[in-house]
C-alpha positions, 0 to 999 in steps of 0.5 A, a space after each residue: 513502517 518496519 514493512 517498508 523497512 524490511 521491503 526497502 533493505 530486500 530491494 537493496 539485495 534481490 537480484 532482478 530474477 529473485 523470487 523475493 520481489 513478491 516479499 517485497 510487494 507484499 510487504 508494501 502493500 500491508 504497509 499501505 493497507 495499515 496507513 489506510 486503515 489507521 486514517 480511516 480509523 481516526 474517522 472512526 470507519 472501521 473495515 477488514 475488507 480492503 476492497 471497502 477500505 480503499 473505497 472509503 479512501 477515495 471517497 472521503 479524501 479526494 484531495 489525496 487523488 488516490 485511483 480507485 483502479 490502482 488500489 483495486 488492481 493492488 488488492 486483486 493482486 495481493 489476494 492472488 500473490 502467493 500463487 502467481 509470480 511477481 517478478 522485477 518487472 511487476 515491482 518497477 510498474 507499481 514501485 513509485 505510485 505505491 510509494 506515493 500513496 504511503 508517504 500520502 497517507 503517512 502525511 495525512 495521519 500525522 496532519 490529522 493527528 497533529 490536530 487533535 
């Protein structure tokens, strides 16, 4: 969650022309990956491969209604973002869905932990 807190702070202070949108995206992606791995770890599924991680989430948790194409596009963008521009407009295209996914994963983790 600290990644998301940092990203939210950057969002408030960054201008539309800022180069910090790349950092915002990377921070949110890392939070998404953290929540994803944490949820899978509760099922004793361990991986360092993000493509497998997102595929496992989609298969194991269909009720979360995660879109494989969106997750795969995020992963590809994350792996190439250091060499590419990432703009305010790029961020606005994914912001809502990325926030929803992080929130849904966090809630699912809390639900699973409460049942332990």
